[in-house]
C-alpha positions as CSV (number, residue, x, y, z in Angstrom):
1,M,-11.5,-60.6,-64.9
2,K,-8.5,-59.5,-62.8
3,N,-8.4,-56.1,-64.7
4,T,-12.1,-55.6,-64.0
5,Y,-11.7,-56.3,-60.3
6,L,-8.7,-53.9,-60.2
7,L,-10.7,-51.2,-61.9
8,F,-13.5,-51.7,-59.3
9,L,-11.1,-51.2,-56.4
10,I,-9.6,-48.1,-57.9
11,T,-13.0,-46.6,-58.5
12,L,-14.1,-47.5,-55.0
13,S,-11.0,-46.0,-53.5
14,F,-11.4,-42.8,-55.5
15,T,-15.1,-42.5,-54.5
16,A,-14.2,-42.9,-50.8
17,C,-11.5,-40.3,-51.0
18,K,-13.8,-37.9,-52.8
19,Q,-16.5,-38.4,-50.1
20,E,-14.0,-37.9,-47.3
21,A,-12.7,-34.7,-49.0
22,A,-16.2,-33.5,-49.5
23,R,-16.9,-33.4,-45.8
24,S,-17.8,-29.9,-44.5
25,D,-15.8,-28.0,-41.9
26,A,-18.5,-28.0,-39.3
27,Y,-21.9,-29.4,-38.5
28,G,-24.8,-28.1,-36.3
29,N,-28.5,-27.3,-35.9
30,F,-30.5,-24.2,-36.2
31,E,-31.7,-22.4,-33.1
32,A,-33.7,-19.2,-32.6
33,T,-33.7,-16.4,-30.1
34,T,-36.8,-17.0,-27.9
35,I,-38.5,-14.7,-25.4
36,L,-40.8,-16.1,-22.7
37,I,-43.7,-13.7,-22.1
38,S,-45.2,-13.8,-18.6
39,A,-48.1,-12.0,-17.0
40,E,-47.4,-8.9,-15.0
41,A,-50.8,-8.8,-13.2
42,N,-53.0,-11.0,-11.2
43,G,-56.5,-11.9,-12.3
44,Q,-58.5,-13.5,-15.1
45,L,-57.1,-13.4,-18.6
46,T,-60.1,-11.8,-20.3
47,A,-58.6,-11.5,-23.8
48,F,-55.8,-13.4,-25.4
49,P,-56.3,-13.3,-29.2
50,I,-53.1,-15.0,-30.5
51,E,-52.4,-18.4,-31.9
52,E,-49.3,-20.5,-32.3
53,G,-47.5,-19.8,-35.6
54,Q,-48.9,-16.2,-35.7
55,K,-46.5,-13.4,-36.6
56,I,-46.7,-10.4,-34.3
57,K,-45.1,-7.0,-34.3
58,A,-43.4,-5.2,-31.5
59,G,-45.9,-3.1,-29.5
60,Q,-48.9,-5.1,-30.8
61,F,-51.7,-5.6,-28.3
62,L,-51.9,-9.3,-27.3
63,G,-54.2,-9.7,-24.3
64,L,-55.7,-8.2,-21.1
65,V,-55.9,-9.3,-17.5
66,D,-59.1,-8.2,-15.7
67,T,-58.7,-4.7,-14.2
68,T,-62.2,-4.2,-12.6
69,L,-61.0,-4.4,-9.0
70,L,-58.0,-2.1,-9.8
71,H,-60.4,0.5,-11.3
72,L,-62.7,0.3,-8.3
73,Q,-59.8,0.8,-5.9
74,R,-58.6,3.8,-7.9
75,E,-62.1,5.4,-7.8
76,Q,-62.2,4.8,-4.0
77,V,-58.9,6.7,-3.6
78,R,-60.0,9.5,-5.8
79,A,-63.2,9.9,-3.7
80,Q,-61.1,10.0,-0.5
81,I,-59.0,12.8,-2.0
82,G,-62.1,14.7,-2.9
83,T,-63.3,14.7,0.8
84,L,-60.1,16.3,2.1
85,P,-61.2,20.0,1.5
86,A,-64.3,19.4,3.6
87,K,-62.1,18.2,6.5
88,L,-60.1,21.4,6.6
89,R,-60.7,23.3,9.8
90,N,-61.9,26.9,9.5
91,S,-61.1,29.0,12.6
92,L,-61.8,32.4,11.2
93,A,-65.1,32.7,13.1
94,E,-63.6,31.8,16.4
95,I,-60.7,34.2,15.8
96,E,-63.1,37.0,14.8
97,V,-64.9,36.7,18.2
98,L,-61.6,36.8,20.1
99,D,-60.5,39.8,18.1
100,R,-63.7,41.7,19.2
101,Q,-63.0,40.7,22.8
102,Q,-59.4,42.1,22.4
103,D,-60.7,45.4,21.0
104,N,-63.1,45.7,23.9
105,L,-60.4,45.0,26.4
106,E,-58.0,47.5,24.8
107,R,-60.7,50.2,24.9
108,E,-61.4,49.4,28.6
109,R,-57.7,49.4,29.4
110,D,-57.3,52.8,27.7
111,R,-60.3,54.2,29.7
112,V,-58.9,52.9,33.0
113,A,-55.5,54.4,32.1
114,R,-57.1,57.8,31.9
115,L,-58.9,57.3,35.1
116,V,-55.7,56.3,36.8
117,E,-54.1,59.6,35.7
118,K,-57.1,61.4,37.4
119,K,-56.8,59.3,40.5
120,A,-60.3,57.9,39.8
121,A,-59.0,54.3,39.3
122,T,-56.3,52.2,40.9
123,P,-53.1,51.0,39.1
124,K,-54.2,47.4,39.9
125,Q,-57.3,47.7,37.7
126,F,-55.0,48.8,34.9
127,D,-52.6,45.9,35.4
128,D,-55.4,43.4,35.6
129,L,-56.7,44.5,32.2
130,N,-53.2,44.3,30.6
131,G,-53.0,40.7,32.0
132,E,-56.3,39.8,30.4
133,L,-55.2,41.2,27.1
134,T,-52.0,39.2,27.2
135,V,-53.9,36.0,27.9
136,L,-56.4,36.7,25.1
137,K,-53.6,37.4,22.5
138,Q,-52.0,34.0,23.5
139,R,-55.3,32.3,23.0
140,I,-55.7,33.8,19.6
141,Q,-52.2,32.7,18.6
142,A,-52.9,29.2,19.9
143,V,-56.1,28.9,17.9
144,R,-54.3,29.9,14.7
145,S,-51.4,27.5,15.4
146,N,-53.7,24.6,16.2
147,T,-55.7,25.3,13.0
148,N,-52.6,25.3,10.8
149,T,-51.3,22.1,12.4
150,A,-54.7,20.3,11.9
151,N,-55.0,21.5,8.3
152,G,-51.4,20.5,7.6
153,A,-52.1,17.0,8.8
154,I,-55.2,16.7,6.6
155,L,-53.4,18.0,3.6
156,A,-50.5,15.6,4.3
157,E,-52.9,12.7,3.7
158,K,-53.2,13.7,0.1
159,Q,-49.6,12.8,-1.0
160,P,-49.9,9.1,0.1
161,M,-53.2,8.9,-1.7
162,L,-51.7,10.3,-4.9
163,A,-48.9,7.8,-4.6
164,Q,-51.5,5.0,-4.2
165,M,-53.3,6.2,-7.3
166,A,-50.0,6.1,-9.2
167,L,-49.4,2.6,-8.1
168,L,-52.9,1.5,-9.2
169,D,-52.3,3.2,-12.6
170,E,-49.1,1.2,-13.0
171,Q,-50.9,-2.0,-12.1
172,I,-53.6,-1.3,-14.6
173,R,-51.0,-0.5,-17.3
174,R,-49.3,-3.8,-16.7
175,A,-52.6,-5.7,-17.1
176,Y,-52.5,-4.8,-20.8
177,L,-50.2,-7.2,-22.6
178,Y,-48.1,-5.9,-25.5
179,S,-45.5,-7.7,-27.6
180,P,-41.9,-6.7,-26.5
181,A,-40.5,-7.6,-30.0
182,T,-41.4,-8.7,-33.5
183,G,-41.5,-12.5,-33.9
184,T,-43.6,-15.7,-34.2
185,V,-45.6,-17.3,-31.5
186,L,-44.0,-20.6,-30.9
187,T,-45.9,-21.9,-27.9
188,K,-49.1,-20.6,-26.3
189,M,-49.3,-21.6,-22.6
190,A,-52.6,-19.9,-21.5
191,Q,-56.1,-19.4,-22.8
192,A,-58.6,-16.6,-22.3
193,G,-60.7,-17.1,-19.2
194,E,-57.9,-18.7,-17.2
195,M,-56.7,-17.2,-13.9
196,V,-53.1,-16.0,-14.1
197,G,-50.6,-14.4,-11.6
198,I,-47.6,-12.3,-11.8
199,G,-44.9,-14.4,-13.5
200,S,-47.3,-16.9,-15.1
201,P,-45.9,-17.9,-18.5
202,L,-48.3,-16.9,-21.3
203,F,-46.5,-17.7,-24.5
204,R,-43.0,-18.1,-26.1
205,L,-42.0,-15.7,-28.9
206,G,-39.4,-16.7,-31.4
207,Q,-37.5,-14.3,-33.6
208,L,-37.2,-16.4,-36.8
209,D,-36.1,-13.7,-39.3
210,T,-32.5,-14.5,-38.4
211,M,-31.7,-18.0,-37.3
212,R,-28.7,-19.0,-35.1
213,L,-26.8,-22.0,-36.4
214,R,-24.9,-23.6,-33.4
215,A,-22.2,-25.7,-35.0
216,Y,-19.1,-27.5,-33.9
217,T,-15.6,-27.7,-35.4
218,S,-12.2,-29.1,-34.5
219,S,-9.3,-27.0,-33.0
220,N,-7.5,-27.2,-36.4
221,Q,-10.5,-25.8,-38.3
222,L,-10.9,-23.1,-35.6
223,Q,-7.8,-21.5,-36.7
224,N,-9.7,-20.4,-39.8
225,V,-12.5,-18.9,-37.9
226,S,-13.0,-15.3,-36.6
227,L,-15.9,-13.2,-35.4
228,G,-17.7,-11.4,-38.2
229,Q,-16.4,-13.8,-40.8
230,K,-18.7,-14.7,-43.7
231,V,-19.2,-18.4,-44.1
232,E,-21.1,-20.8,-46.4
233,V,-24.0,-22.6,-44.8
234,L,-25.5,-25.8,-46.5
235,V,-28.9,-27.2,-45.7
236,D,-30.5,-30.3,-47.2
237,E,-32.5,-29.9,-50.3
238,G,-33.9,-33.2,-51.7
239,Q,-32.1,-36.5,-51.4
240,E,-28.6,-35.4,-52.4
241,A,-28.6,-31.7,-53.1
242,Y,-27.8,-28.8,-50.8
243,R,-29.1,-25.3,-50.6
244,Q,-26.3,-22.7,-50.2
245,L,-26.8,-19.8,-47.8
246,S,-24.5,-17.1,-46.4
247,G,-24.0,-16.5,-42.7
248,T,-21.9,-14.5,-40.3
249,I,-20.0,-15.9,-37.3
250,S,-21.3,-14.1,-34.2
251,W,-19.9,-16.1,-31.3
252,I,-17.0,-18.6,-30.7
253,A,-16.7,-20.7,-27.5
254,A,-13.6,-20.1,-25.4
255,Q,-13.5,-23.7,-24.1
256,A,-13.6,-27.1,-25.9
257,E,-16.3,-29.7,-25.2
258,F,-17.2,-33.2,-26.4
259,T,-19.2,-33.3,-29.6
260,P,-23.0,-33.4,-29.0
261,K,-24.7,-36.7,-29.7
262,T,-26.6,-35.3,-32.6
263,I,-23.4,-34.6,-34.6
264,Q,-21.9,-37.3,-37.0
265,T,-20.8,-40.8,-36.0
266,K,-20.0,-42.3,-32.6
267,E,-16.3,-41.8,-33.3
268,D,-16.8,-38.1,-34.0
269,R,-18.9,-37.6,-30.8
270,V,-16.0,-38.5,-28.5
271,N,-13.7,-35.9,-30.0
272,L,-13.2,-32.5,-28.4
273,V,-14.7,-29.7,-30.5
274,Y,-15.4,-25.9,-30.2
275,A,-18.8,-24.5,-30.5
276,F,-19.6,-21.4,-32.5
277,E,-22.7,-19.7,-33.8
278,V,-23.5,-18.4,-37.3
279,L,-26.3,-15.8,-37.9
280,V,-28.2,-16.8,-41.1
281,P,-31.0,-14.6,-42.5
282,N,-34.3,-16.3,-42.9
283,P,-36.6,-13.9,-44.7
284,E,-38.7,-16.7,-46.3
285,G,-39.0,-18.7,-43.1
286,K,-37.7,-21.9,-44.7
287,L,-35.2,-22.5,-41.9
288,K,-36.7,-24.2,-38.9
289,I,-35.6,-24.7,-35.3
290,G,-33.6,-28.0,-35.0
291,M,-32.9,-28.3,-38.8
292,P,-29.4,-29.6,-39.4
293,A,-26.9,-27.7,-41.5
294,E,-23.2,-27.7,-42.5
295,V,-20.7,-24.9,-42.5
296,N,-17.7,-24.3,-44.8
297,F,-15.3,-21.6,-43.9
298,A,-14.2,-21.3,-47.6
299,S,-16.1,-19.0,-49.9
300,S,-17.5,-21.8,-52.0
301,S,-18.1,-25.5,-51.9
302,S,-18.3,-28.1,-54.6
303,Q,-21.2,-29.7,-52.6
304,A,-23.5,-26.7,-53.0
305,T,-26.2,-26.5,-55.6
306,N,-27.4,-23.0,-56.1
307,Q,-31.1,-22.7,-56.5
């Protein structure tokens, strides 16, 4: 009986030591890079044909905010631009009349000049005609200057109108919603027919092809960690088995923190640890957000069961 009890204690002690030795180097949970997609236009969401869990590609059309008012405003500006040529002032007829008057005065002046030479007219008559010619030339110049100024002001209206059309074109473009990246729709926050505004959240996109495992390890274990290092990642598979995956360390915290409450026992949670992240490929989509996992810095682990 004593020998049996002694054998039981030895076996229990050996099992406890083996379990302690089998503990992994770090523990954590999977996260994913998410993008919150928001509306860039005001109006009714007329189309939004996506569903939660749907995989979408970068550049894929996702929805449309009503652009009716924007198109009407654009046509209004276009019509205003079309009326500008009709507003241009044409002074050619007026200048032509003044030119005829100038020709007549010049002929009369030349005739009076000949009469002055023959003493048949006075120098004053000649000077008066020259004065009238000077005034007429100034009038012609003033008409031309005023016409150019008026037409310049009318043509200057065109540039702001073109800028307004460009602004409306950009607002119309932003009313069409396209996916900025490839990923999976995690949460849909709006439905077709609802009114949305600039900045209104529409859905959250998750990039699940590569998951981020945020794990925690002690300062002693951190000495074996470096950026770009390949590590072994273990995820639960069944009651006791693990599925072995390969990951790459992409980030290491520069400051220690208390272990998160989700990690290990109460005693473990009061210890200071360092956070780090491991990028793990997820081509089959089996890894889920929040799923727990373990990390071993060594190249292999006796815990792993390759499937």
